[in-house]
ZAMARGU-4260 file (C-alpha; in steps of 0.2 Angstrom, whole numbers, plus 5000, padded with zeros to 4 digits):
<rodrens>
0) 4849/4687/4769 | 4861/4678/4781 | 4877/4669/4774 | 4878/4650/4775 | 4884/4644/4791
5) 4901/4638/4785 | 4906/4656/4781 | 4901/4664/4797 | 4918/4661/4805 | 4927/4670/4790
10) 4916/4686/4791 | 4911/4695/4806 | 4892/4694/4810 | 4889/4713/4808 | 4895/4711/4790
15) 4880/4701/4785 | 4870/4717/4785 | 4882/4726/4773 | 4886/4711/4761 | 4886/4722/4746
20) 4899/4733/4754 | 4909/4718/4759 | 4909/4709/4742 | 4913/4725/4733 | 4928/4728/4745
25) 4933/4709/4743 | 4933/4711/4724 | 4942/4728/4724 | 4928/4738/4716 | 4934/4755/4723
30) 4921/4766/4715 | 4907/4755/4722 | 4914/4755/4739 | 4917/4773/4740 | 4899/4776/4734
35) 4892/4764/4746 | 4902/4772/4761 | 4896/4790/4756 | 4878/4784/4755 | 4876/4787/4737
40) 4859/4781/4732 | 4863/4779/4714 | 4878/4768/4718 | 4868/4758/4730 | 4854/4755/4717
45) 4867/4751/4703 | 4875/4738/4714 | 4859/4731/4719 | 4853/4729/4701 | 4868/4718/4697
50) 4869/4709/4713 | 4874/4691/4710 | 4864/4676/4716 | 4866/4669/4733 | 4877/4655/4727
55) 4889/4668/4718 | 4889/4679/4733 | 4894/4664/4744 | 4908/4659/4732 | 4915/4677/4733
60) 4918/4675/4752 | 4923/4657/4752 | 4938/4655/4763 | 4948/4647/4749 | 4945/4662/4737
65) 4960/4674/4735 | 4960/4692/4732 | 4973/4698/4720 | 4985/4712/4724 | 4980/4722/4708
70) 4980/4741/4708 | 4962/4742/4712 | 4965/4733/4729 | 4979/4745/4733 | 4969/4760/4729
75) 4954/4753/4739 | 4965/4750/4755 | 4971/4768/4754 | 4953/4774/4752 | 4947/4765/4766
80) 4961/4769/4778 | 4961/4788/4773 | 4942/4788/4778 | 4946/4780/4795 | 4964/4777/4800
85) 4958/4766/4815 | 4954/4753/4802 | 4973/4750/4801 | 4973/4741/4818 | 4955/4735/4819
90) 4954/4717/4824 | 4941/4704/4819 | 4934/4691/4830 | 4950/4681/4829 | 4960/4697/4833
95) 4967/4697/4816 | 4971/4715/4810 | 4972/4719/4791 | 4990/4716/4792 | 4987/4698/4798
100) 4975/4695/4784 | 4987/4702/4771 | 5001/4690/4778 | 4990/4675/4778 | 4985/4678/4760
105) 5003/4681/4755 | 4999/4698/4748 | 5016/4707/4749 | 5009/4723/4741 | 4995/4724/4753
110) 5007/4722/4768 | 5017/4737/4761 | 5001/4747/4758 | 4995/4745/4776 | 5012/4748/4783
115) 5015/4764/4772 | 4998/4770/4777 | 5001/4767/4796 | 5017/4776/4794 | 5008/4791/4788
120) 4994/4790/4800 | 5000/4784/4817 | 5015/4787/4828 | 5031/4776/4827 | 5027/4767/4843
125) 5010/4762/4837 | 5017/4757/4820 | 5029/4745/4829 | 5014/4739/4839 | 5005/4735/4823
130) 5019/4725/4816 | 5021/4715/4832 | 5003/4713/4836 | 4997/4695/4839 | 4980/4687/4835
135) 4970/4675/4846 | 4983/4661/4843 | 4997/4672/4847 | 5003/4674/4829 | 5011/4689/4822
140) 5009/4693/4803 | 5026/4685/4801 | 5021/4669/4809 | 5006/4668/4797 | 5016/4672/4781
145) 5029/4659/4786 | 5016/4646/4791 | 5008/4647/4774 | 5025/4648/4765 | 5022/4665/4757
150) 5040/4669/4753 | 5037/4687/4746 | 5027/4692/4761 | 5040/4685/4773 | 5053/4695/4764
155) 5043/4711/4765 | 5039/4709/4784 | 5058/4705/4787 | 5063/4721/4779 | 5050/4731/4789
160) 5053/4723/4806 | 5067/4709/4806 | 5065/4708/4825 | 5049/4698/4822 | 5060/4683/4818
165) 5063/4681/4837 | 5045/4681/4842 | 5036/4665/4848 | 5018/4663/4845 | 5005/4656/4857
170) 5012/4638/4854 | 5030/4644/4858 | 5035/4642/4839 | 5045/4655/4830 | 5043/4660/4811
175) 5058/4651/4806 | 5051/4634/4812 | 5035/4638/4803 | 5044/4643/4787 | 5053/4626/4787
180) 5037/4616/4790 | 5029/4625/4775 | 5044/4619/4764 | 5046/4636/4757 | 5065/4639/4754
185) 5062/4657/4750 | 5053/4660/4767 | 5067/4651/4776 | 5081/4660/4768 | 5072/4677/4772
190) 5070/4673/4790 | 5086/4664/4794 | 5096/4679/4789 | 5092/4688/4805 | 5105/4684/4818
195) 5093/4684/4833 | 5080/4673/4823 | 5074/4659/4835 | 5076/4641/4829 | 5066/4634/4843
200) 5052/4622/4840 | 5039/4611/4849 | 5044/4595/4859 | 5062/4601/4861 | 5064/4601/4842
205) 5072/4615/4832 | 5072/4621/4814 | 5085/4610/4809 | 5076/4594/4816 | 5061/4600/4806
210) 5071/4603/4790 | 5078/4585/4791 | 5062/4577/4794 | 5053/4587/4780 | 5067/4584/4767
215) 5061/4566/4763 | 5077/4563/4754 | 5077/4580/4746 | 5091/4592/4748 | 5090/4601/4765
220) 5092/4620/4764 | 5109/4623/4769 | 5105/4641/4775 | 5099/4633/4791 | 5116/4627/4796
225) 5121/4645/4798 | 5112/4644/4815 | 5123/4630/4821 | 5140/4635/4816
</rodrens>
């Protein structure tokens, strides 16, 4: 059965044929995923027997839903990547890698898990390429974490690859500007600490312009002034 049209942009079309596997992975059900991947018939039958209604399945893949970073998901990430390390850098239709997805959702634990597995399975040059990889919009994982104001995810990425703070996305905007626009002081503080962090913005604006405009009478984060001393 095909998923509702509004979900097609969120899930690659080939996944519709493997919806049990996709939903099991989304929900962090490691045993079900490993059983389905291995072709275990008893697992497939058991999963099918408790398959939720179409409405419940649709809800499970709704773009507003959020996976947790509970232990099951970390184990599941490891299990999937150990089976096929190529999945670490595999892009979806938006050229998002798993690292982009983790950053967009703000899952710092998942970011660490992906990078740790990449460190164990690929050469250092490929790891750096993974961290600096850009999606169709020209965003790195740090751009996405900053845009959505995920402070913990921004801190994690800055520890792993602080040079990302100097990168501009496809719109010519750096992570710092996006962090300011998200109004996340934690994300701003993590990004502004890198000496080569770009403060550029669109239409000749910079991060300080954005902070002042976003303040709406509230205290402007003074860490931004470090850039203009």
